[in-house]
N, C-alpha and C positions, 0 to 999 in steps of 0.2 A: 955436335951438329947444330947449326943455326936453324931457327924457325922461319918458315916462309912468311912472307908478307900476307896479311889478311886482305884479300881483294874486296870481299863484302861478307857480312855476317849472316848471310842466308844463301841458299843454293840458287844456281842459275837454272831456270826451267827452259829447256830448249827442245825444239822439234828438230830431230836429225833424220836425214836421209841415210840409206845404207851407205856405208863407206868407212874409211879409216880416219881417225881423228887423233889429235895430240892435246891433252888437257894440260894447262899451265899448272905446274906444281910450285913455282917460286912465288907466284902472286904478283909479279911485276908486269905481266903482259898487258898491252894496250887493247888486245882483242879478247879479253876475258869472256868465257872461261878457257879459251883456247890459247895455245902457245904461239908467240910471235918471235921467239928467239931471245927474249930479254934475259933468260936464265944463263946466257953465256958468260956473264960476269959473276955467277954464283956457283954454289956447290950442287944446285938442283938440276934435275933433268926432267923433261916432260914425261907424261904417262901416255903411251900409245894405247888406243883401244879401238875396237871395231863394232860397228852397229850393223846387224844383219838384216833388219827390216825397219822401215820408217816407224819412228816412235818418239814420244815425248820422254825425256829423261831429266833428272835433276842432278846437275854436276856441282860438286862442292865449291863453294865460294870462299870459305874460311881457310882452306888448304890443310885442315887438320883431320879429315876423314880417315878412317881405318879401312874404308872400302873404295879406294881410289879407282876411278875418278868420281864415283857417285857419292852423293850426300848420305851420311849415316846419322845425321842429327847432332853431331859434335858441336856445331855452332851454338846450340842452345846452352852449352856448358861454359862458354867463353865469358870472361868477366867484361865489364864495361870498358876497362882499360886496354883490353887486348886489341 
């Protein structure tokens, strides 16, 4: 399996209203950290998630988190060349 493109090496801090969202997993979206359909030419699919109350969340920018779509700190382990 190919690795996703790293959109940025830090999380996206976003204030979200209650609702349904799709987090970009391929790293190619122009509307990071959300999906814009760029994955259609890749093996990746977006991750759907729901926010039940208005809150600030940190969404993964490096696309390597094990807690999709939320940042788990994996970006801190990436090499400079990643």
